Every structure is written in structure tokens, then in C-alpha cells.
Short mmCIF file of the C-alpha atoms (twelve columns), coordinates in Angstrom:
data_MODEL
# 
_entry.id   MODEL 
# 
loop_
_atom_site.group_PDB 
_atom_site.id 
_atom_site.type_symbol 
_atom_site.label_atom_id 
_atom_site.label_alt_id 
_atom_site.label_comp_id 
_atom_site.label_asym_id 
_atom_site.label_seq_id 
_atom_site.Cartn_x 
_atom_site.Cartn_y 
_atom_site.Cartn_z 
_atom_site.pdbx_PDB_model_num 
ATOM 1   C CA . MET A 1   100.082 97.131  244.974 1 
ATOM 2   C CA . VAL A 2   97.667  97.942  242.138 1 
ATOM 3   C CA . GLU A 3   94.640  96.007  244.393 1 
ATOM 4   C CA . ALA A 4   95.752  98.266  247.300 1 
ATOM 5   C CA . ILE A 5   95.644  101.677 245.242 1 
ATOM 6   C CA . THR A 6   92.047  100.534 243.560 1 
ATOM 7   C CA . GLN A 7   90.836  99.760  246.809 1 
ATOM 8   C CA . ASN A 8   91.421  102.857 248.019 1 
ATOM 9   C CA . PHE A 9   90.055  104.493 245.019 1 
ATOM 10  C CA . ASN A 10  86.401  103.266 246.161 1 
ATOM 11  C CA . SER A 11  85.972  106.492 248.099 1 
ATOM 12  C CA . GLY A 12  83.212  108.909 247.451 1 
ATOM 13  C CA . ALA A 13  85.275  111.768 246.225 1 
ATOM 14  C CA . ASP A 14  87.481  109.949 243.994 1 
ATOM 15  C CA . LYS A 15  84.670  108.495 242.130 1 
ATOM 16  C CA . ALA A 16  83.176  111.903 242.424 1 
ATOM 17  C CA . GLY A 17  86.402  113.229 240.686 1 
ATOM 18  C CA . LEU A 18  86.306  110.493 238.239 1 
ATOM 19  C CA . SER A 19  82.962  111.230 237.101 1 
ATOM 20  C CA . ALA A 20  83.611  114.760 236.943 1 
ATOM 21  C CA . LEU A 21  86.863  114.069 234.784 1 
ATOM 22  C CA . ASN A 22  84.878  111.689 232.308 1 
ATOM 23  C CA . ALA A 23  82.571  114.578 232.047 1 
ATOM 24  C CA . LYS A 24  85.137  117.083 231.418 1 
ATOM 25  C CA . PHE A 25  86.367  114.741 228.650 1 
ATOM 26  C CA . ALA A 26  83.638  113.934 226.933 1 
ATOM 27  C CA . SER A 27  82.660  117.590 226.778 1 
ATOM 28  C CA . VAL A 28  85.868  118.061 224.751 1 
ATOM 29  C CA . GLN A 29  85.193  115.219 222.431 1 
ATOM 30  C CA . ALA A 30  82.134  116.588 221.744 1 
ATOM 31  C CA . LYS A 31  83.458  119.365 220.504 1 
ATOM 32  C CA . GLN A 32  85.327  117.975 217.886 1 
ATOM 33  C CA . GLY A 33  84.241  118.687 214.395 1 
ATOM 34  C CA . ILE A 34  85.861  117.449 211.086 1 
ATOM 35  C CA . ILE A 35  89.271  119.194 211.389 1 
ATOM 36  C CA . GLY A 36  89.636  118.603 215.116 1 
ATOM 37  C CA . ASN A 37  88.985  114.705 214.839 1 
ATOM 38  C CA . ALA A 38  91.187  114.901 211.459 1 
ATOM 39  C CA . TRP A 39  94.240  116.346 213.503 1 
ATOM 40  C CA . ASN A 40  93.624  113.987 216.433 1 
ATOM 41  C CA . GLY A 41  93.851  110.876 213.936 1 
ATOM 42  C CA . VAL A 42  97.327  112.520 212.692 1 
ATOM 43  C CA . LYS A 43  98.351  112.254 216.452 1 
ATOM 44  C CA . GLU A 44  97.236  109.085 216.909 1 
ATOM 45  C CA . LEU A 45  98.711  107.588 213.917 1 
ATOM 46  C CA . PHE A 46  102.217 108.825 214.515 1 
ATOM 47  C CA . ASN A 47  102.187 108.769 217.993 1 
ATOM 48  C CA . SER A 48  102.971 112.584 218.473 1 
ATOM 49  C CA . GLY A 49  101.359 115.063 220.769 1 
ATOM 50  C CA . ILE A 50  98.544  114.648 223.044 1 
ATOM 51  C CA . SER A 51  95.819  112.692 221.698 1 
ATOM 52  C CA . GLU A 52  92.305  111.222 222.851 1 
ATOM 53  C CA . SER A 53  94.109  108.037 223.720 1 
ATOM 54  C CA . ASP A 54  96.643  109.723 225.866 1 
ATOM 55  C CA . CYS A 55  93.839  111.846 227.934 1 
ATOM 56  C CA . LYS A 56  92.105  108.205 228.197 1 
ATOM 57  C CA . SER A 57  95.261  106.955 229.715 1 
ATOM 58  C CA . MET A 58  95.665  109.796 232.251 1 
ATOM 59  C CA . LEU A 59  92.065  109.062 233.202 1 
ATOM 60  C CA . ASP A 60  93.558  105.095 234.021 1 
ATOM 61  C CA . LYS A 61  96.338  106.781 235.891 1 
ATOM 62  C CA . TYR A 62  93.907  108.886 238.041 1 
ATOM 63  C CA . LYS A 63  91.798  105.707 238.909 1 
ATOM 64  C CA . LEU A 64  94.953  104.090 239.944 1 
ATOM 65  C CA . GLY A 65  96.155  106.999 242.329 1 
ATOM 66  C CA . LEU A 66  99.327  107.975 240.070 1 
ATOM 67  C CA . ILE A 67  98.338  111.144 239.574 1 
ATOM 68  C CA . SER A 68  96.088  113.831 241.355 1 
ATOM 69  C CA . PHE A 69  92.929  115.419 240.289 1 
ATOM 70  C CA . ASP A 70  94.188  118.710 239.229 1 
ATOM 71  C CA . GLU A 71  96.966  117.114 237.118 1 
ATOM 72  C CA . ALA A 72  94.062  115.091 234.754 1 
ATOM 73  C CA . VAL A 73  92.347  118.473 234.825 1 
ATOM 74  C CA . GLU A 74  95.180  120.040 233.371 1 
ATOM 75  C CA . TYR A 75  96.184  117.663 230.847 1 
ATOM 76  C CA . ILE A 76  92.568  117.177 229.370 1 
ATOM 77  C CA . GLU A 77  92.592  121.424 229.336 1 
ATOM 78  C CA . LYS A 78  95.848  121.082 227.427 1 
ATOM 79  C CA . PHE A 79  94.711  118.573 224.829 1 
ATOM 80  C CA . ASP A 80  91.298  120.840 224.684 1 
ATOM 81  C CA . LYS A 81  93.493  124.155 223.908 1 
ATOM 82  C CA . LYS A 82  95.709  122.537 221.138 1 
ATOM 83  C CA . GLN A 83  92.748  120.932 219.610 1 
ATOM 84  C CA . ASP A 84  91.149  124.436 219.410 1 
ATOM 85  C CA . ASN A 85  94.749  125.917 218.140 1 
ATOM 86  C CA . MET A 86  95.539  123.379 215.397 1 
ATOM 87  C CA . THR A 87  91.322  123.891 214.073 1 
ATOM 88  C CA . ASP A 88  91.791  127.462 214.054 1 
ATOM 89  C CA . LEU A 89  95.212  127.068 212.300 1 
ATOM 90  C CA . GLY A 90  93.487  124.663 209.684 1 
ATOM 91  C CA . ALA A 91  90.765  126.945 209.039 1 
ATOM 92  C CA . ASN A 92  93.179  129.857 208.714 1 
ATOM 93  C CA . ILE A 93  95.688  127.836 206.390 1 
ATOM 94  C CA . ALA A 94  92.432  126.921 204.013 1 
ATOM 95  C CA . THR A 95  91.017  130.814 204.162 1 
ATOM 96  C CA . GLY A 96  94.398  132.361 203.317 1 
ATOM 97  C CA . ILE A 97  94.953  130.122 200.498 1 
ATOM 98  C CA . GLY A 98  91.331  130.544 199.171 1 
ATOM 99  C CA . ALA A 99  91.877  134.305 199.493 1 
ATOM 100 C CA . ILE A 100 95.289  134.378 197.756 1 
ATOM 101 C CA . ALA A 101 93.354  132.443 194.907 1 
ATOM 102 C CA . VAL A 102 91.044  134.486 194.401 1 
ATOM 103 C CA . ALA A 103 92.761  137.834 195.034 1 
ATOM 104 C CA . THR A 104 95.659  136.964 192.477 1 
ATOM 105 C CA . CYS A 105 93.369  135.938 189.721 1 
ATOM 106 C CA . LEU A 106 91.034  138.883 190.089 1 
ATOM 107 C CA . ALA A 107 93.711  141.625 190.653 1 
ATOM 108 C CA . SER A 108 96.165  142.289 188.091 1 
ATOM 109 C CA . GLY A 109 99.836  142.295 189.031 1 
ATOM 110 C CA . PRO A 110 101.156 141.608 192.440 1 
ATOM 111 C CA . VAL A 111 98.132  142.389 195.394 1 
ATOM 112 C CA . GLY A 112 98.626  145.271 197.184 1 
ATOM 113 C CA . TRP A 113 96.811  146.468 200.294 1 
ATOM 114 C CA . ALA A 114 93.711  147.711 198.381 1 
ATOM 115 C CA . ALA A 115 92.960  144.975 196.400 1 
ATOM 116 C CA . ALA A 116 93.645  142.619 199.828 1 
ATOM 117 C CA . LEU A 117 91.073  144.920 201.639 1 
ATOM 118 C CA . LEU A 118 88.593  144.712 199.012 1 
ATOM 119 C CA . ILE A 119 88.945  141.309 197.380 1 
ATOM 120 C CA . GLY A 120 90.785  139.129 200.194 1 
ATOM 121 C CA . ALA A 121 89.284  140.424 203.377 1 
ATOM 122 C CA . PRO A 122 85.607  139.677 202.202 1 
ATOM 123 C CA . VAL A 123 86.324  136.328 200.586 1 
ATOM 124 C CA . GLY A 124 88.340  135.508 203.674 1 
ATOM 125 C CA . ALA A 125 85.483  136.412 205.723 1 
ATOM 126 C CA . VAL A 126 83.262  133.808 203.905 1 
ATOM 127 C CA . LEU A 127 85.338  131.156 203.531 1 
ATOM 128 C CA . LYS A 128 86.455  131.342 207.519 1 
ATOM 129 C CA . THR A 129 82.688  131.297 208.261 1 
ATOM 130 C CA . GLY A 130 81.834  128.622 205.929 1 
ATOM 131 C CA . ILE A 131 84.790  126.375 207.001 1 
ATOM 132 C CA . LYS A 132 84.067  126.723 211.242 1 
ATOM 133 C CA . LEU A 133 80.483  126.292 210.365 1 
ATOM 134 C CA . ILE A 134 81.429  122.894 208.575 1 
ATOM 135 C CA . ASP A 135 83.436  122.391 211.493 1 
ATOM 136 C CA . ARG A 136 80.835  122.727 214.160 1 
ATOM 137 C CA . PHE A 137 78.161  120.890 211.771 1 
ATOM 138 C CA . THR A 138 80.423  117.724 212.170 1 
ATOM 139 C CA . ASN A 139 81.010  117.630 215.857 1 
ATOM 140 C CA . LYS A 140 78.268  116.215 218.408 1 
ATOM 141 C CA . ILE A 141 77.009  119.382 220.243 1 
ATOM 142 C CA . LYS A 142 73.268  120.128 219.030 1 
ATOM 143 C CA . GLY A 143 72.349  123.617 218.194 1 
ATOM 144 C CA . ASP A 144 75.981  124.679 217.837 1 
ATOM 145 C CA . GLU A 145 76.534  125.089 214.330 1 
ATOM 146 C CA . PHE A 146 74.768  128.760 214.159 1 
ATOM 147 C CA . ASP A 147 76.378  130.246 217.082 1 
ATOM 148 C CA . ALA A 148 75.910  133.967 216.097 1 
ATOM 149 C CA . LYS A 149 78.838  135.175 218.567 1 
ATOM 150 C CA . GLN A 150 81.044  132.767 217.156 1 
ATOM 151 C CA . MET A 151 80.253  133.302 213.467 1 
ATOM 152 C CA . THR A 152 80.647  136.961 213.747 1 
ATOM 153 C CA . LYS A 153 84.168  136.220 215.320 1 
ATOM 154 C CA . ASP A 154 84.864  133.817 212.443 1 
ATOM 155 C CA . ALA A 155 83.710  136.469 209.659 1 
ATOM 156 C CA . ILE A 156 86.180  139.340 211.226 1 
ATOM 157 C CA . SER A 157 89.095  136.768 211.740 1 
ATOM 158 C CA . GLY A 158 88.569  135.605 208.296 1 
ATOM 159 C CA . ALA A 159 88.530  139.216 206.909 1 
ATOM 160 C CA . VAL A 160 91.913  139.840 208.403 1 
ATOM 161 C CA . THR A 161 93.335  136.357 207.416 1 
ATOM 162 C CA . GLY A 162 92.099  136.764 203.874 1 
ATOM 163 C CA . ALA A 163 93.754  140.270 203.570 1 
ATOM 164 C CA . THR A 164 96.616  139.674 205.195 1 
ATOM 165 C CA . SER A 165 97.243  136.789 203.017 1 
ATOM 166 C CA . ALA A 166 96.212  138.233 199.810 1 
ATOM 167 C CA . VAL A 167 98.561  141.098 200.290 1 
ATOM 168 C CA . ALA A 168 101.968 140.689 198.298 1 
ATOM 169 C CA . SER A 169 104.626 140.457 200.831 1 
ATOM 170 C CA . GLY A 170 107.665 141.966 198.609 1 
ATOM 171 C CA . VAL A 171 110.212 139.317 199.124 1 
ATOM 172 C CA . GLY A 172 109.732 138.540 195.603 1 
ATOM 173 C CA . VAL A 173 111.199 142.164 194.554 1 
ATOM 174 C CA . GLY A 174 114.105 141.149 196.552 1 
ATOM 175 C CA . ILE A 175 114.889 137.867 195.122 1 
ATOM 176 C CA . LYS A 176 114.438 139.714 191.556 1 
ATOM 177 C CA . ALA A 177 116.923 142.198 192.507 1 
ATOM 178 C CA . GLY A 178 119.228 139.439 194.032 1 
ATOM 179 C CA . LYS A 179 119.380 141.351 197.081 1 
ATOM 180 C CA . LEU A 180 118.923 139.050 200.693 1 
ATOM 181 C CA . SER A 181 118.763 142.050 202.741 1 
ATOM 182 C CA . LEU A 182 115.780 143.226 200.939 1 
ATOM 183 C CA . ALA A 183 113.958 140.262 200.553 1 
ATOM 184 C CA . VAL A 184 114.418 139.782 204.449 1 
ATOM 185 C CA . ARG A 185 113.403 143.495 204.742 1 
ATOM 186 C CA . ASN A 186 110.265 143.213 203.215 1 
ATOM 187 C CA . GLY A 187 108.907 140.303 204.361 1 
ATOM 188 C CA . ALA A 188 109.642 141.416 208.128 1 
ATOM 189 C CA . VAL A 189 107.788 144.968 207.181 1 
ATOM 190 C CA . CYS A 190 104.812 143.214 205.482 1 
ATOM 191 C CA . GLY A 191 104.739 140.557 208.515 1 
ATOM 192 C CA . ALA A 192 104.849 143.486 211.257 1 
ATOM 193 C CA . GLU A 193 101.840 145.472 209.160 1 
ATOM 194 C CA . CYS A 194 99.851  141.878 209.115 1 
ATOM 195 C CA . GLY A 195 100.687 141.134 212.545 1 
ATOM 196 C CA . ALA A 196 99.721  144.511 214.276 1 
ATOM 197 C CA . MET A 197 96.185  144.500 212.442 1 
ATOM 198 C CA . ALA A 198 95.311  140.854 213.217 1 
ATOM 199 C CA . GLY A 199 96.581  141.696 217.000 1 
ATOM 200 C CA . SER A 200 94.242  144.827 217.342 1 
ATOM 201 C CA . ALA A 201 91.572  143.305 215.334 1 
ATOM 202 C CA . SER A 202 91.282  140.019 217.452 1 
ATOM 203 C CA . TYR A 203 91.789  142.310 220.640 1 
ATOM 204 C CA . MET A 204 88.720  144.606 219.776 1 
ATOM 205 C CA . THR A 205 86.759  141.370 218.595 1 
ATOM 206 C CA . ASP A 206 86.946  140.308 222.052 1 
ATOM 207 C CA . VAL A 207 86.025  143.408 223.628 1 
ATOM 208 C CA . MET A 208 82.872  143.735 221.624 1 
ATOM 209 C CA . LEU A 209 81.639  140.277 221.704 1 
ATOM 210 C CA . ASP A 210 82.661  138.816 225.053 1 
ATOM 211 C CA . ASP A 211 80.718  140.141 228.124 1 
ATOM 212 C CA . ASP A 212 83.538  139.822 230.519 1 
ATOM 213 C CA . LYS A 213 85.889  141.805 228.285 1 
ATOM 214 C CA . TYR A 214 86.502  145.531 228.721 1 
ATOM 215 C CA . PHE A 215 88.653  148.056 226.836 1 
ATOM 216 C CA . ASN A 216 92.149  148.578 228.036 1 
ATOM 217 C CA . PHE A 217 94.280  150.725 225.917 1 
ATOM 218 C CA . GLU A 218 97.078  149.092 227.407 1 
ATOM 219 C CA . GLU A 219 96.343  145.892 226.506 1 
ATOM 220 C CA . LEU A 220 95.260  146.623 223.115 1 
ATOM 221 C CA . ALA A 221 98.760  148.262 222.201 1 
ATOM 222 C CA . MET A 222 100.407 145.179 224.009 1 
ATOM 223 C CA . ARG A 223 98.575  142.743 221.945 1 
ATOM 224 C CA . THR A 224 99.114  144.776 218.744 1 
ATOM 225 C CA . ALA A 225 102.804 145.021 219.500 1 
ATOM 226 C CA . SER A 226 103.406 141.406 220.448 1 
ATOM 227 C CA . SER A 227 101.338 140.328 217.209 1 
ATOM 228 C CA . ALA A 228 103.481 142.696 214.917 1 
ATOM 229 C CA . PHE A 229 106.605 141.174 216.693 1 
ATOM 230 C CA . VAL A 230 105.707 137.943 215.895 1 
ATOM 231 C CA . SER A 231 104.744 138.333 212.425 1 
ATOM 232 C CA . GLY A 232 107.456 140.516 211.793 1 
ATOM 233 C CA . THR A 233 110.314 138.044 212.816 1 
ATOM 234 C CA . VAL A 234 108.397 135.036 210.978 1 
ATOM 235 C CA . GLY A 235 108.254 137.272 207.530 1 
ATOM 236 C CA . GLY A 236 111.934 138.036 207.880 1 
ATOM 237 C CA . ILE A 237 112.445 134.265 208.237 1 
ATOM 238 C CA . VAL A 238 110.224 133.562 205.474 1 
ATOM 239 C CA . GLY A 239 112.100 135.963 203.448 1 
ATOM 240 C CA . VAL A 240 115.358 133.853 204.219 1 
ATOM 241 C CA . GLY A 241 113.627 130.921 203.151 1 
ATOM 242 C CA . MET A 242 112.296 131.825 199.885 1 
ATOM 243 C CA . TYR A 243 115.516 133.534 198.965 1 
ATOM 244 C CA . GLY A 244 117.700 130.657 199.607 1 
ATOM 245 C CA . LEU A 245 115.280 128.240 197.721 1 
ATOM 246 C CA . SER A 246 114.575 130.246 194.818 1 
ATOM 247 C CA . ASN A 247 116.273 129.307 191.354 1 
ATOM 248 C CA . ASN A 248 115.475 132.918 190.116 1 
ATOM 249 C CA . VAL A 249 117.731 135.076 192.361 1 
ATOM 250 C CA . GLY A 250 118.648 138.259 190.337 1 
ATOM 251 C CA . LYS A 251 116.696 137.259 187.327 1 
ATOM 252 C CA . GLU A 252 113.416 139.008 185.905 1 
ATOM 253 C CA . VAL A 253 111.038 136.058 185.947 1 
ATOM 254 C CA . SER A 254 107.486 136.030 184.623 1 
ATOM 255 C CA . LYS A 255 104.931 133.642 186.825 1 
ATOM 256 C CA . SER A 256 101.741 132.389 185.851 1 
ATOM 257 C CA . VAL A 257 98.991  132.726 187.931 1 
ATOM 258 C CA . LYS A 258 98.944  129.417 189.103 1 
ATOM 259 C CA . GLU A 259 102.610 129.643 189.750 1 
ATOM 260 C CA . THR A 260 102.066 132.603 191.721 1 
ATOM 261 C CA . ILE A 261 99.232  131.163 193.850 1 
ATOM 262 C CA . ILE A 262 101.291 128.083 194.640 1 
ATOM 263 C CA . ASP A 263 104.394 130.260 196.093 1 
ATOM 264 C CA . ASP A 264 102.170 132.716 197.511 1 
ATOM 265 C CA . SER A 265 100.226 130.023 199.507 1 
ATOM 266 C CA . LEU A 266 103.207 127.998 200.367 1 
ATOM 267 C CA . SER A 267 104.419 131.259 201.817 1 
ATOM 268 C CA . SER A 268 101.523 132.197 203.788 1 
ATOM 269 C CA . THR A 269 100.876 128.615 205.136 1 
ATOM 270 C CA . SER A 270 104.633 128.775 206.119 1 
ATOM 271 C CA . ARG A 271 103.887 132.045 208.039 1 
ATOM 272 C CA . LYS A 272 101.058 130.963 209.856 1 
ATOM 273 C CA . ILE A 273 102.515 127.638 211.272 1 
ATOM 274 C CA . LEU A 274 106.019 129.283 212.245 1 
ATOM 275 C CA . GLY A 275 103.918 132.300 213.695 1 
ATOM 276 C CA . ARG A 276 101.593 129.777 215.893 1 
ATOM 277 C CA . THR A 277 104.804 128.077 216.774 1 
ATOM 278 C CA . GLU A 278 106.658 131.185 218.131 1 
ATOM 279 C CA . ARG A 279 103.252 132.501 219.579 1 
ATOM 280 C CA . SER A 280 103.434 128.816 221.620 1 
ATOM 281 C CA . VAL A 281 106.852 128.860 222.765 1 
ATOM 282 C CA . MET A 282 106.408 132.522 223.848 1 
ATOM 283 C CA . SER A 283 103.206 132.000 225.348 1 
ATOM 284 C CA . ILE A 284 101.944 135.113 223.586 1 
ATOM 285 C CA . LYS A 285 98.050  135.197 222.848 1 
ATOM 286 C CA . ALA A 286 96.896  135.007 219.087 1 
# 
């Protein structure tokens, strides 16, 4: 049976299709820098998610006539999208932690919006631009490192990520007061504010830098609202989690700078992971 299928594959159309698929997959592989390759290695190790090995297996299935050309293309594109998402998530997590560390050390007390914008934003812009630059430098595409348009996008995205990560969510206020409702409310409100900022900034960046993207108020409102909704619900969920896991509910506690950075970094990272998961499930553009 396999022999018969292989013989049928010898048509020029099928060979051209395999050549196109191999070229597409090779271009996706070439894009992977240090972050993408590390994430693929994790998936290969635990045999979880779509990995490069899975894509190669799909190419073999196409050659045997077990799947169509469109199915193979869709699978490779899904791998490409997931790799891009995880690369960006990894950069955002590192950017957020860095911005939190610097802002917490420089600001006196909890970081408010003023300090988050003055300290977290520029630190985030520098960090994300640098992280993504290193990632592109370690891929196999020549001249990809100093892409001006991508660096501008990374700087804007990093500034938003740095500011929204550094600002205090207010969940600690609810924990200190021993009020779960206050912890959830503060987490949700801060999350919604941060999400609205991120959504609108992301949309306006696309309009400014993408040649085929034009401003549409309804799209701006939708992107802003959907991002606010996702981040708001995630902020409330994280508030519940932090309240439930805290050993200091209803207590006056003085935390060291190190403890504050660790706690805020864990909270920020949780919000980013949960937010990315929620967007993926609901098919909402980041």
C-alpha cells in the first residue's frame, strides 16, 4: 500500500508541493533565535505541543499521501505562529521582571503610574529591544538583526510592557486589609487599565508602521476593549491567587526590596501567561 502511494507521489505537482513545503518549513526554522530554539527544545524534551519534529512528521505524511498540501501548510503555519507567540511572551516576561526590579529599587514605596511611566517605560523599551535584537542575531537570517521597523515595534511594546508590569496592582492592599473583594477589585481594575493601554498602543503601532494597515476607530475601540477585558479578568484571577497563597492576610507587613521584586515578578509573569492563554482560547489578537 505504501509503495503504491509513493509511486503516485512521483507526479510533478506533488514533488513541487513537497519542495514548496520544505522551503516554507526551512524559512520558519531560520527565523528561530535563542528563545524560539529553547522553547522548541522544551517541547521536544517533553513531547508536548507542536515541535520541529512534528512538522517533519507532517511532511513525511504529505509525501505518503496521507494529508493534503493545505493541511501540511496549515500545520507549519500553526507551528510558526506558536513559536512567534512564545518568543514574544518570553521577551515580555524578561522585560517585565527587569522593569519591576529597576522601578522598585528607584521608587520609594509602591510604584504608581507616574513612576511606572517615568522609569518602567524607558527601561522596558531598552530591555525588549535588546532581548529581541539578541534573538534575531542568533537566528539564521542574514541582516535581520537591525530591522528598523521591528526595533521600533519592540521599543514601543517594551515601553508599554515595562510600565504596566512595574505599576503596583493594589492587590497587596486587599491582602493587608484582609478583604478578598478588595484584592480582586484592585487586581481587576489595574489589569483593565493596563490592558486598555497595551491594546490601544499595539493597534496604533500597527497603523503607524504597517503599510497595509489603516486607522479605523471601531477597530481601535475593539482592540482596546478586548485587551482590557482579558487583562481585567486575569488581574482579578491573580488577585484571588495571591490572596489565597499569602501568609500575611490581615497583617501589617514590611517587605524588603528583594521580596517586593520577587512577589511582583511572580504576579506579573502569571498575568502574562494567563493573559496569553486566554487570548489564545478566545482567539483575541494581542
